C-alpha positions, -999 to 999 in steps of 0.1 A, spaced: 334 -12 -254 369 1 -250 393 -26 -240 429 -21 -229 458 -24 -253 466 -58 -240 432 -70 -250 433 -56 -286 469 -62 -296 464 -100 -303 434 -116 -317 442 -153 -321 418 -178 -335 400 -201 -311 422 -232 -315 453 -211 -309 437 -193 -280 423 -224 -263 458 -240 -262 473 -210 -244 480 -212 -206 454 -197 -183 477 -169 -172 480 -158 -208 443 -158 -213 433 -139 -182 440 -104 -196 417 -111 -225 388 -115 -201 395 -82 -183 383 -46 -190 400 -15 -177 421 -36 -154 391 -52 -138 375 -86 -141 350 -86 -169 342 -123 -177 345 -147 -147 356 -181 -161 386 -193 -140 393 -194 -103 428 -182 -112 413 -148 -120 405 -142 -84 435 -130 -65 436 -123 -28 430 -86 -31 399 -92 -52 387 -120 -30 388 -99 1 372 -70 -16 343 -93 -28 340 -107 7 337 -73 23 312 -63 -4 292 -95 3 292 -87 41 280 -52 34 252 -64 12 240 -88 39 240 -60 65 225 -32 43 196 -53 29 184 -63 64 162 -31 63 137 -22 36 154 11 29 187 -6 25 172 -34 3 155 -8 -19 187 12 -23 207 -20 -33 179 -31 -57 181 3 -75 218 0 -83 214 -23 -113 177 -19 -121 187 -9 -156 204 -42 -163 192 -75 -176 208 -110 -172 202 -143 -190 207 -175 -171 215 -201 -197 217 -234 -178 222 -262 -203 230 -286 -174 208 -295 -145 212 -272 -115 192 -262 -84 216 -244 -61 237 -225 -86 207 -214 -106 187 -202 -77 217 -186 -61 225 -165 -92 188 -158 -98 183 -144 -64 217 -126 -64 206 -108 -95 172 -99 -79 190 -85 -48 207 -60 -71 176 -52 -91 188 -70 -122 159 -83 -144 164 -120 -154 154 -143 -182 163 -180 -184 168 -210 -206 171 -243 -187 163 -267 -214 179 -264 -248 150 -283 -264 130 -251 -261 155 -231 -280 164 -229 -317 192 -254 -312 166 -281 -320 164 -264 -355 201 -268 -360 213 -235 -346 248 -238 -332 251 -232 -294 274 -202 -302 247 -186 -323 222 -192 -296 243 -174 -270 250 -145 -294 212 -142 -298 208 -140 -261 234 -111 -260 211 -90 -281 186 -87 -252 207 -87 -221 237 -71 -204 252 -103 -188 250 -141 -196 254 -166 -167 262 -200 -182 263 -236 -170 272 -260 -197 282 -297 -198 308 -293 -226 343 -286 -213 356 -252 -226 323 -240 -240 318 -212 -215 353 -200 -222 347 -202 -260 315 -182 -256 334 -154 -237 362 -154 -263 336 -152 -291 316 -124 -275 347 -103 -269 353 -103 -307 319 -89 -315 308 -53 -316 285 -59 -286 303 -79 -259 285 -87 -227 301 -103 -196 300 -140 -194 300 -156 -159 305 -193 -156 281 -213 -134 301 -245 -142 318 -257 -173 321 -295 -179 345 -309 -153 368 -279 -159 360 -253 -133 333 -237 -112 349 -204 -102 319 -189 -84 316 -220 -63 352 -216 -53 345 -180 -45 316 -189 -22 336 -218 -7 365 -195 2 340 -169 15 326 -196 38 361 -204 51 367 -166 55 335 -163 76 340 -195 95 375 -184 106 368 -147 112 386 -136 81 417 -158 86 422 -185 59 460 -186 63 476 -216 81 447 -239 76 446 -277 68 419 -284 43 408 -320 36 389 -327 4 370 -359 2 353 -379 -25 353 -378 -63 382 -355 -68 389 -366 -104 356 -352 -117 346 -327 -91 351 -292 -105 343 -276 -72 374 -291 -55 395 -284 -85 385 -247 -85 390 -244 -47 425 -259 -50 434 -231 -74 423 -204 -50 445 -218 -21 475 -202 -38 463 -169 -24 468 -179 12 499 -185 33 508 -219 48 477 -237 36 480 -275 33 457 -298 15 448 -335 19 431 -353 -9 411 -383 3 394 -405 -24 392 -440 -38 421 -447 -61 398 -445 -91 389 -409 -83 421 -393 -73 428 -356 -80 441 -352 -116 477 -344 -124 471 -308 -136 459 -297 -101 488 -315 -84 513 -299 -108 497 -265 -101 501 -271 -63 538 -281 -67 545 -250 -88 531 -228 -61 547 -247 -32 514 -257 -17 519 -289 3 495 -317 -2 490 -354 5 470 -381 -11 455 -409 9 426 -433 14 428 -430 52 400 -406 59 399 -412 97 437 -405 99 436 -370 83 404 -357 97 419 -353 131 441 -324 121 416 -308 96 405 -272 100 380 -278 72 366 -310 56 351 -305 22 329 -335 13 318 -343 -23 295 -369 -38 304 -393 -65 300 -377 -99 285 -406 -118 267 -384 -142 301 -381 -160 305 -419 -163 314 -430 -198 321 -466 -192 304 -473 -159 336 -465 -140 317 -457 -108 302 -491 -106 319 -515 -81 337 -487 -63 332 -489 -25 325 -453 -15 315 -460 20 350 -455 36 347 -419 24 314 -411 42 313 -386 71 294 -402 100 281 -390 133 308 -408 152 334 -387 133 322 -356 152 340 -369 182 373 -372 163 375 -338 145 386 -305 161 361 -284 180 369 -256 155 367 -278 123 340 -270 97 323 -295 75 315 -283 40 297 -297 9 288 -281 -24 255 -301 -25 236 -320 -35 246 -348 -12 237 -385 -13 250 -406 15 284 -391 21 273 -371 51 248 -386 75 218 -363 80 223 -364 118 256 -345 113 235 -314 102 226 -307 139 263 -300 147 273 -263 145 304 -273 127 283 -285 97 283 -253 77 271 -265 43 236 -249 46 253 -216 55 277 -223 26 248 -225 3 234 -192 14 268 -176 12 267 -183 -25 239 -158 -31 258 -130 -14 292 -138 -30 276 -139 -64 258 -107 -58 291 -91 -48 307 -104 -80 280 -90 -102 281 -57 -85 318 -56 -91 316 -65 -127 290 -38 -133 311 -13 -113 285 -5 -86 304 -22 -57 315 12 -44 278 23 -41 269 -4 -16 269 12 18 
């Protein structure tokens, strides 16, 4: 693979590379001035986002007919992808799997590392490099922070690199979730994400979806954010510092009812107690941060209610009947947004028409 000069001029070791700022790393994960590995929300600028959204819209339209679906499924019928999901997932896994099938990509999967040679002592890095011998793309979800990034860094130093796409990495980031979330905002507001007030609610400390979405808001004008959470699960300082650097106004509060009145979008999240190390979720009263049916009378007529799913009790099921509850559409949007991203990485986005 021929990489740009910026890619080949510096080959730092992993420890040095990992300590670099994200903006310094991004060129390393590009090829011919295009996104190659998708690891960080910061890789997605407004121009690319809107291109991917248009591509996703076109995919939806074209594949409504058999002729259109057959055409699209021929575009990447020569490609194979591995879905390596070392962390439990339903939506992200199925979304990527079906996005690949829309484009004709053949898929294989590992969803339980106990079935791989890691149980024999093989390192995860060697496991992934083995996968790359058989496929043209690896889509990864892994519980270890930084592991997906390390995999892409490692593969780009080999003689046979393949694109690495993150399906979630520890509590770090979930860039394709941020992509589909922004696509949902884009569709909900007829292509206009500027000038919106977005309220993010729940476990913001450990929720990689809200972290990634916060990064993407730098691409839009006059967006303001409200972070609503128990004090134990406030948004961490790195995101707040990022917002300050980019002059994105935000507030932090525990007064959910107070901020929902002016919200254009309310992004609900569940408590992330699978990340508990010392039982920190126990004893936290999460009920003030539930969205209830009576709140529908408080929010704007044009407000949308989002959730990355799965949910527990943070949105009452009766809310689903309201047209402003878009989280089921949000879930379906993920398949189209991810298909658009894969088409772009493989360079066939211009052939979708």
